[in-house]
C-alpha positions as CSV (number, residue, x, y, z in Angstrom):
1,M,58.0,56.3,10.0
2,P,57.0,52.4,11.1
3,K,58.2,49.3,9.3
4,T,55.8,47.8,6.6
5,V,54.7,44.1,6.9
6,H,52.5,42.3,4.0
7,I,50.5,39.6,5.7
8,I,49.5,37.1,2.7
9,G,46.4,35.2,3.8
10,A,43.8,36.2,6.5
11,G,43.2,33.3,8.1
12,I,44.1,32.4,11.9
13,S,47.7,32.4,11.4
14,G,47.9,35.3,9.2
15,L,45.5,37.5,11.6
16,S,47.1,36.3,14.9
17,A,50.3,37.7,13.4
18,A,48.9,40.9,12.0
19,V,47.6,41.9,14.9
20,R,50.5,41.3,17.0
21,L,52.5,43.1,14.8
22,V,49.7,46.2,14.1
23,D,49.9,46.4,18.1
24,Q,53.7,47.0,18.0
25,G,53.2,50.0,15.6
26,Y,53.8,48.2,12.4
27,E,52.6,49.2,9.1
28,V,50.0,46.5,8.2
29,H,48.9,45.1,5.2
30,V,46.6,42.1,5.1
31,H,46.2,40.6,1.6
32,E,43.7,37.6,1.0
33,A,43.2,35.6,-2.1
34,T,39.4,35.0,-1.5
35,Q,36.4,37.1,-0.8
36,Q,36.3,36.2,2.9
37,A,39.0,36.0,6.0
38,G,38.9,33.2,8.1
39,G,40.0,30.3,6.0
40,R,39.3,26.8,7.3
41,C,37.8,28.7,10.5
42,R,35.0,30.8,9.3
43,S,31.1,31.1,9.7
44,Y,28.8,31.7,6.4
45,F,24.9,31.9,5.9
46,D,23.7,28.9,4.3
47,A,20.2,28.7,3.1
48,Q,19.2,25.4,3.2
49,T,18.9,25.6,6.6
50,N,18.4,29.4,7.4
51,L,21.4,29.9,9.5
52,T,24.6,31.2,10.0
53,I,27.0,28.1,10.4
54,D,30.7,27.2,10.5
55,N,32.7,25.3,7.4
56,G,34.1,23.3,10.9
57,N,33.5,22.3,14.5
58,H,36.5,23.8,16.0
59,L,36.9,23.0,19.9
60,L,39.7,25.0,22.5
61,L,40.5,24.2,25.4
62,S,41.3,26.5,28.5
63,G,44.7,25.7,28.4
64,N,45.5,26.6,24.6
65,R,47.4,29.6,25.9
66,H,47.8,31.2,22.3
67,A,44.6,31.0,21.1
68,L,43.1,32.5,24.1
69,A,45.4,35.2,24.1
70,Y,44.8,36.0,20.8
71,A,41.2,36.1,21.3
72,R,41.7,38.4,24.7
73,S,43.6,41.0,21.9
74,I,41.0,41.1,20.1
75,G,38.1,41.3,22.5
76,S,36.5,38.5,21.9
77,E,37.7,36.0,24.9
78,A,34.0,36.5,26.2
79,G,32.7,34.7,22.9
80,L,34.4,31.5,23.9
81,V,32.1,29.6,26.2
82,G,31.8,26.3,27.7
83,P,30.9,24.4,30.9
84,K,32.6,25.4,34.3
85,L,34.5,22.2,34.7
86,A,36.5,20.1,32.6
87,Q,33.4,17.5,32.3
88,F,33.1,15.8,29.1
89,P,30.1,13.2,28.6
90,F,30.4,10.2,26.4
91,V,27.7,7.7,25.3
92,D,28.7,4.4,23.3
93,L,25.7,3.5,20.8
94,A,26.5,-0.1,20.8
95,T,26.0,-0.8,24.4
96,R,23.9,2.9,25.0
97,Q,25.9,3.1,28.5
98,R,26.9,6.8,29.6
99,W,29.3,8.4,31.5
100,L,30.7,11.5,32.6
101,L,34.9,12.0,32.0
102,D,35.9,14.4,35.2
103,L,39.1,15.8,34.8
104,G,38.4,18.3,37.6
105,D,39.9,21.5,38.2
106,S,43.6,21.0,39.1
107,R,47.0,21.3,37.7
108,W,47.8,17.8,37.9
109,P,46.0,15.0,36.4
110,L,44.8,13.7,39.9
111,W,41.2,12.4,37.9
112,V,42.9,9.5,36.9
113,L,43.6,8.3,40.9
114,D,39.4,8.1,41.5
115,E,37.8,5.9,39.8
116,S,34.2,7.6,39.5
117,R,36.0,10.2,37.6
118,R,37.7,8.0,35.4
119,V,36.3,6.1,32.1
120,P,34.3,3.3,33.1
121,D,35.9,0.3,33.3
122,T,39.4,1.2,33.3
123,R,42.1,0.9,36.3
124,L,45.2,3.1,37.1
125,T,47.4,0.8,35.1
126,D,45.8,1.8,32.0
127,Y,46.6,5.4,32.7
128,L,50.3,4.2,33.3
129,A,50.5,2.6,30.2
130,L,49.9,5.8,28.2
131,A,53.7,6.8,29.5
132,P,55.6,5.8,26.6
133,L,53.2,8.4,24.4
134,I,54.2,11.0,26.3
135,W,57.7,11.6,25.6
136,A,57.8,9.4,22.0
137,G,60.0,11.1,19.0
138,R,57.7,12.7,16.1
139,G,59.3,10.0,14.2
140,K,57.9,7.1,15.8
141,L,54.1,5.9,15.3
142,V,51.6,6.0,18.1
143,G,51.1,2.4,17.1
144,D,54.4,1.4,18.1
145,A,54.1,3.8,21.6
146,I,51.0,2.3,23.4
147,P,49.0,-0.8,22.9
148,C,45.8,0.4,20.5
149,S,43.2,-1.9,22.5
150,G,41.2,-2.0,25.1
151,T,38.6,0.0,26.9
152,L,40.6,3.0,27.9
153,Y,41.7,3.2,24.1
154,Q,38.5,2.7,22.9
155,R,36.8,4.8,24.7
156,L,38.9,8.1,25.3
157,V,42.4,7.4,23.4
158,Q,41.2,6.7,20.1
159,P,38.5,9.5,20.1
160,L,40.9,12.0,21.2
161,L,43.5,11.2,19.0
162,L,41.4,10.7,16.2
163,A,40.2,14.3,16.7
164,A,43.2,15.8,17.2
165,L,45.6,14.0,14.3
166,N,43.0,13.5,11.8
167,V,44.4,10.0,10.8
168,D,43.7,6.6,12.5
169,P,45.7,6.9,15.7
170,P,47.7,4.2,15.0
171,E,49.0,5.4,11.7
172,G,49.8,9.0,13.6
173,S,52.9,10.5,14.8
174,A,53.5,9.4,18.2
175,G,55.2,12.7,19.1
176,L,52.5,14.9,18.0
177,A,49.8,12.7,20.3
178,G,52.2,13.0,23.1
179,A,52.5,17.0,22.5
180,I,48.3,16.7,22.6
181,V,48.5,14.4,26.1
182,R,50.9,16.3,27.7
183,E,48.9,19.9,27.0
184,T,45.3,18.1,28.0
185,L,44.7,15.4,29.5
186,L,48.4,15.4,31.5
187,A,47.8,19.1,32.5
188,G,44.6,18.3,34.5
189,G,41.7,19.7,34.3
190,Q,42.6,23.5,34.1
191,A,44.1,22.8,30.7
192,C,41.0,20.8,29.3
193,R,37.7,23.0,29.8
194,P,36.1,22.5,26.6
195,L,35.1,26.2,24.9
196,I,33.4,26.8,21.4
197,A,32.2,29.6,19.4
198,R,28.4,29.8,20.2
199,D,27.8,32.5,18.0
200,G,30.0,31.4,15.0
201,L,33.8,31.3,14.6
202,S,34.1,34.3,11.9
203,A,31.6,36.3,15.2
204,V,33.9,35.2,17.8
205,L,37.6,34.9,15.8
206,I,37.5,36.9,12.7
207,D,35.5,39.7,12.3
208,P,36.9,40.9,15.7
209,A,40.4,40.9,14.4
210,I,39.7,42.9,11.1
211,K,37.8,45.4,13.3
212,I,40.9,45.8,15.6
213,L,42.8,45.8,12.3
214,Q,41.4,48.4,10.7
215,Q,40.8,50.5,13.9
216,K,44.7,50.7,14.4
217,G,45.4,52.1,10.8
218,A,45.9,48.3,9.1
219,Q,44.9,47.9,5.4
220,I,42.7,44.4,4.6
221,H,42.7,43.7,0.8
222,L,40.0,40.6,-0.3
223,G,40.2,39.0,-3.2
224,H,44.2,39.7,-3.6
225,E,45.8,37.3,-4.8
226,L,49.8,37.0,-4.7
227,R,51.2,35.7,-7.8
228,E,55.0,36.0,-7.6
229,L,57.6,37.1,-5.0
230,A,59.8,39.3,-6.5
231,T,63.5,38.4,-4.7
232,S,67.0,39.8,-4.8
233,A,70.0,39.2,-2.5
234,G,68.6,37.1,-0.3
235,R,65.6,39.0,0.5
236,V,61.7,39.5,-0.7
237,G,61.8,42.7,-3.1
238,G,58.4,42.9,-4.2
239,L,55.0,41.4,-4.1
240,K,53.5,40.4,-7.8
241,F,49.5,40.2,-7.6
242,G,49.1,40.2,-11.5
243,G,48.9,43.0,-14.1
244,E,50.7,46.1,-12.9
245,D,49.7,45.2,-9.5
246,N,53.1,45.1,-7.9
247,I,54.1,46.4,-4.2
248,A,57.8,47.2,-3.9
249,N,59.5,46.2,-0.3
250,G,61.5,48.6,1.4
251,P,64.9,47.2,3.0
252,D,63.1,46.8,6.4
253,D,59.8,45.6,5.2
254,A,58.9,42.2,6.2
255,V,56.8,39.5,4.5
256,V,54.6,36.8,6.5
257,L,53.4,33.8,4.1
258,A,50.5,32.9,5.8
259,V,48.5,30.4,2.4
260,P,47.8,26.7,2.6
261,P,50.7,24.1,2.0
262,R,49.8,24.0,-2.4
263,P,50.3,28.1,-2.8
264,A,53.3,28.2,-0.5
265,A,55.0,25.8,-2.5
266,A,53.8,27.5,-5.7
267,L,55.0,30.9,-4.6
268,L,58.5,29.0,-2.9
269,P,59.7,26.1,-5.3
270,H,62.1,24.6,-3.1
271,L,59.9,24.5,-0.1
272,K,59.1,21.4,1.5
273,T,55.6,20.8,2.7
274,P,53.2,18.3,3.5
275,T,51.7,16.4,0.3
276,Q,49.1,14.5,2.1
277,F,46.2,15.4,3.6
278,R,43.1,14.2,5.5
279,A,39.2,15.3,5.0
280,I,37.0,16.1,7.8
281,V,33.1,16.0,7.6
282,N,30.8,18.3,9.4
283,A,27.2,18.1,9.2
284,H,24.9,20.7,10.3
285,F,21.0,20.4,11.1
286,R,18.3,23.4,11.8
287,F,17.1,21.8,15.1
288,T,16.4,23.4,18.8
289,P,18.4,21.0,21.4
290,P,16.8,20.1,24.9
291,R,17.8,22.6,27.5
292,D,19.4,20.0,29.4
293,M,21.9,18.8,26.7
294,A,25.6,18.9,26.9
295,P,27.0,21.5,24.5
296,I,29.6,18.9,23.6
297,L,29.0,15.1,23.7
298,G,31.6,12.2,22.7
299,V,30.0,9.5,20.8
300,I,31.2,5.8,20.7
301,G,30.7,3.2,18.6
302,G,28.8,5.2,15.6
303,L,29.3,7.3,12.3
304,V,29.2,10.3,14.3
305,E,32.3,11.1,16.7
306,W,31.6,14.7,18.4
307,L,27.8,16.2,18.8
308,F,27.9,19.8,19.5
309,A,24.4,21.6,20.5
310,F,24.3,25.0,19.3
311,P,20.9,27.8,19.6
312,Q,18.8,26.4,16.9
313,R,21.2,23.7,15.4
314,L,22.9,20.4,16.4
315,S,26.2,19.8,14.7
316,I,28.5,16.6,14.4
317,T,32.0,16.2,13.4
318,I,33.7,13.1,11.6
319,S,37.7,13.0,11.5
320,N,39.7,11.3,9.4
321,G,36.7,11.4,6.5
322,D,38.1,10.4,3.3
323,R,35.8,7.5,3.2
324,L,32.6,9.5,3.2
325,V,33.7,12.4,0.9
326,D,31.3,10.7,-2.1
327,T,28.4,9.1,-0.3
328,P,25.9,10.8,-1.6
329,R,24.7,13.7,0.5
330,E,21.0,12.6,1.9
331,E,22.7,9.2,2.3
332,L,24.8,10.8,4.3
333,A,22.7,13.2,6.6
334,S,19.9,10.6,7.0
335,A,22.7,8.2,8.7
336,I,24.1,10.9,10.9
337,W,20.8,12.2,11.7
338,Q,20.2,8.4,13.3
339,D,22.9,8.5,15.0
340,I,22.2,12.1,16.5
341,C,18.9,10.8,17.5
342,K,20.7,7.8,19.3
343,A,22.8,9.5,21.0
344,S,20.8,12.7,22.3
345,G,17.5,10.9,22.8
346,V,16.0,13.6,20.1
347,T,12.8,12.3,17.8
348,G,11.7,13.2,15.1
349,D,12.2,13.7,11.1
350,L,15.2,14.7,9.3
351,P,15.2,18.4,10.0
352,P,16.8,20.9,7.2
353,W,20.5,20.2,6.9
354,Q,24.0,20.8,5.4
355,I,26.7,18.8,5.1
356,V,30.5,20.3,4.7
357,R,33.1,18.3,3.6
358,E,36.7,19.8,3.4
359,R,39.0,17.1,1.5
360,R,42.0,18.9,2.6
361,A,41.2,19.7,6.2
362,T,44.4,18.8,7.8
363,F,47.7,17.5,6.8
364,A,47.8,14.0,7.5
365,A,49.7,13.8,10.7
366,T,51.8,10.9,10.2
367,P,55.4,10.8,10.8
368,E,56.7,11.5,7.6
369,Q,54.1,14.3,6.6
370,D,55.1,15.7,10.1
371,A,58.7,15.6,8.7
372,L,58.3,17.9,5.8
373,R,56.6,20.8,7.6
374,P,59.1,23.6,7.5
375,K,60.2,25.9,9.8
376,V,58.7,29.5,10.3
377,V,62.4,31.0,9.0
378,T,63.1,31.0,5.4
379,P,66.0,31.1,3.2
380,L,64.8,34.8,2.6
381,K,65.7,36.9,5.3
382,N,63.0,39.0,5.4
383,L,59.9,36.2,4.6
384,F,58.5,34.3,7.6
385,L,56.1,31.5,7.1
386,A,52.9,30.7,9.3
387,G,50.1,28.2,9.4
388,D,48.9,25.2,11.2
389,W,51.0,23.3,8.4
390,T,54.1,24.7,9.5
391,D,56.1,22.8,12.6
392,T,54.2,24.3,15.4
393,G,55.2,21.1,17.5
394,L,51.3,20.2,17.1
395,P,49.1,18.5,14.7
396,A,47.0,21.1,12.7
397,T,44.8,22.8,15.1
398,I,43.7,26.6,16.0
399,E,46.1,26.5,18.9
400,G,49.0,25.6,16.3
401,S,47.9,28.2,14.2
402,V,47.7,30.8,16.5
403,R,51.0,29.7,17.5
404,S,52.4,29.8,14.3
405,G,51.3,33.4,13.4
406,D,52.7,34.7,16.9
407,R,56.2,32.7,16.3
408,A,56.2,34.7,12.8
409,A,55.2,38.1,14.2
410,D,58.3,37.8,16.8
411,L,60.5,37.1,14.2
412,V,59.5,40.2,12.5
413,L,60.0,42.3,15.3
414,R,63.7,40.7,15.9
415,S,64.5,41.6,12.2
């Protein structure tokens, strides 16, 4: 009789743990409080644009080992597409200057030695000045580790860290920023080829996982919100879902709690979790991009930060977006479209659009909030945590989320 594990939450971290455990012969039950799997990484049909859109634009890199292994395990790695080389076009809206950051295909950051492949108007010494960030402690601020000014900072470091940390970089954790730099810029072009789920996050990262789990006998319970963990003798003895809907855990059964910080803290009152969060604003426009348009464009000096070209739509991302969560939607859509036209060279009146504002998109990646992230293990010997807000060593990213799910699954296997 296989051991049973209950996965609470069907986001990326929960699904990655579930896939890993069902492959090891466990009887897996996934319980999701909402009616749709995916959490903050999912797609839905939007009537306003008449398109299936994502609730956020998530970029993966070829060096995201855990995320790519997860996609491979569910048979959807081919759905993550991008250029053959680690090249990132940028435009500065203020100066109209355009350039291509070319990281090459090496395992080493040899690109910094070639002036033609670097950020324009930067020198090798500018890159060497980032060295203190690479090994900085997680209790240190980015602004205390490196100078947050100059051409390199404005044209590369600031956009990279803003997207990764989702806070104004100087106030972010230097340790988390250093982890990003080590796994991207320092790892060379082989680790930095950009990948996007062109056909949608759900189609590539969620639906195939659900299908694989069901084919292997796992049970997926949507609209099944956990209300209480029944504990005794230092372990979870049962799960209470409301009313008479209770599940008793056997002596060898385990639970992976893969829910956001707030419900996790409600279920485990003594659990420390991050308490401050930052918004991300995404906008989607029904517009067929020109054939020669880059799939990803970095935008400097505007409201928009990253522009993504998908079939039939253009999408943008604005990180650290608390300042925009109450801006009137029409005003915001018009301002974003103006930036898109300037950045891409497209013209035309405002097309059908949708604004998606995630008010609690990620925890604030400051040293203080990073220190509140819990480990995967808990005082209850058969209960493990997963989620990008747990102590993954990375900011809140898909890669961090999958790593947490993998780590929780590994601990279940050892328990």
